[in-house]
C-alpha positions in Angstrom: -66.8 18.1 -18.1 -65.6 15.2 -20.5 -62.3 17.3 -22.2 -61.6 17.5 -18.5 -61.9 13.8 -17.0 -58.5 13.0 -17.1 -56.9 15.8 -15.3 -60.0 14.6 -12.5 -59.3 11.0 -13.1 -55.5 12.3 -12.2 -56.4 14.1 -8.7 -56.6 17.6 -10.4 -59.7 18.5 -9.1 -59.0 21.9 -7.8 -57.2 22.8 -11.1 -60.5 22.0 -13.0 -63.0 23.8 -10.8 -60.2 26.9 -11.0 -60.6 26.6 -14.8 -64.3 25.4 -14.6 -65.7 28.3 -12.1 -66.5 31.4 -14.1 -68.0 29.7 -17.0 -70.1 27.4 -13.8 -71.1 30.6 -12.9 -72.3 32.1 -16.3 -73.7 29.4 -17.5 -75.6 27.6 -14.8 -75.4 29.8 -11.5 -76.3 33.0 -13.0 -79.1 32.4 -14.8 -80.4 29.7 -12.3 -80.6 32.9 -10.1 -82.2 35.4 -13.0 -84.8 32.8 -12.9 -84.9 32.9 -9.0 -85.9 36.5 -9.3 -88.0 36.5 -11.8 -89.9 33.6 -9.2 -89.5 36.2 -6.7 -91.1 39.7 -8.9 -94.4 37.1 -9.3 -95.5 37.6 -5.4 -93.5 41.4 -5.4 -97.1 42.8 -4.9 -95.6 45.1 -2.6 -92.4 46.8 -4.3 -94.5 47.9 -7.4 -98.5 49.6 -7.6 -100.2 47.1 -9.4 -99.6 43.4 -9.2 -97.6 42.1 -11.1 -99.2 39.9 -14.1 -96.5 38.6 -16.2 -92.6 38.4 -15.3 -90.1 37.6 -18.1 -87.0 38.2 -19.1 -86.7 40.4 -22.7 -83.2 41.6 -25.5 -83.5 44.5 -26.7 -81.6 46.4 -29.7 -79.9 49.6 -29.6 -80.0 51.0 -32.9 -78.1 54.3 -31.9 -75.5 53.0 -30.2 -72.7 51.0 -33.0 -71.0 49.0 -30.1 -72.8 46.0 -28.3 -76.4 47.4 -29.0 -78.1 44.8 -27.6 -79.1 44.8 -24.1 -80.2 42.3 -21.9 -83.8 42.8 -19.2 -83.2 39.6 -16.7 -86.4 40.7 -15.2 -88.8 42.3 -17.4 -92.6 42.9 -15.2 -95.3 43.1 -16.7 -98.9 44.4 -15.4 -101.8 41.3 -16.4 -102.6 41.8 -20.1 -106.9 43.0 -20.2 -108.7 43.2 -23.4 -108.6 46.7 -24.6 -105.8 47.8 -22.7 -102.2 47.9 -23.2 -99.2 46.4 -20.6 -97.6 48.9 -18.0 -93.7 47.7 -17.8 -94.2 47.9 -14.2 -90.0 47.3 -13.4 -87.3 46.1 -15.4 -84.1 45.1 -14.0 -80.8 43.1 -14.1 -80.0 40.3 -11.4 -75.9 39.4 -11.0 -75.2 36.8 -9.0 -72.0 36.8 -8.0 -71.4 40.8 -8.8 -71.4 44.2 -7.0 -73.4 46.4 -8.7 -73.0 50.0 -8.6 -74.5 53.5 -11.1 -73.2 51.2 -13.9 -76.1 48.6 -13.6 -78.9 51.5 -13.0 -77.4 53.5 -16.0 -77.6 50.9 -18.6 -81.5 49.8 -17.1 -82.3 54.1 -17.9 -81.6 53.2 -20.9 -83.2 50.0 -21.4 -86.4 52.1 -20.2 -85.9 54.5 -22.8 -85.5 52.9 -25.6 -88.7 50.8 -24.6 -90.2 54.1 -24.3 -89.5 55.3 -27.9 -90.5 51.9 -28.9 -93.7 52.7 -27.8 -94.1 51.2 -24.4 -95.9 52.3 -21.2 -92.7 52.6 -19.5 -92.4 55.9 -17.9 -92.5 55.0 -14.0 -91.4 52.0 -14.3 -89.6 50.4 -11.1 -85.9 50.3 -12.3 -84.2 46.9 -10.0 -81.1 45.2 -9.3 -81.4 42.5 -8.2 -77.9 41.0 -6.5 -76.1 38.3 -4.9 -72.5 40.1 -4.2 -74.5 43.1 -2.6 -74.8 46.8 -4.0 -71.9 49.4 -4.0 -72.7 52.6 -1.4 -73.0 54.9 -4.7 -75.9 52.9 -6.2 -77.1 52.5 -2.8 -76.6 56.1 -2.2 -79.4 56.9 -6.1 -81.4 54.0 -4.6 -82.4 56.7 -2.0 -82.8 59.7 -3.6 -85.2 58.2 -6.4 -88.3 55.8 -5.1 -88.3 54.2 -8.3 -85.2 51.8 -7.9 -85.2 48.7 -6.1 -82.0 46.7 -4.3 -82.9 43.5 -4.7 -80.1 41.9 -2.4 -80.4 37.8 -0.7 -82.1 38.9 2.5 -85.5 40.2 0.4 -84.9 37.7 -2.1 -85.4 34.6 0.4 -87.2 36.9 3.7 
């Protein structure tokens, strides 16, 4: 806020907020919401076929594409680490606090799952999870109704 102090002191709080809100949502609220989603996934035994072991985030590089080749996964749920066994990827997910999610988000998760499989991870039956504070469009809801491996997590689910 330091660069905006003068405007604040002169009574321009609404104008400062309008200019700062997108950055606040992306750099403060967004990461906090992602952590809330990861915390929820730790205890989400009913939503996966095994109890979650490790939950975190990840960044994948898609070397087959030149444009925007990084895929960020906000919520990655793994089985517990056991000696002599490779962990399974129970779920990969994307979290959006202030955007209604649609099929494009699901397509990105499918691409990420394909990359994980190509890299040798046990991700064939991973649940693809969309976490949203703003909801889901009807096309994504229809996809979730057709595919039990698509999970839509809204605020009532997170806090229910």
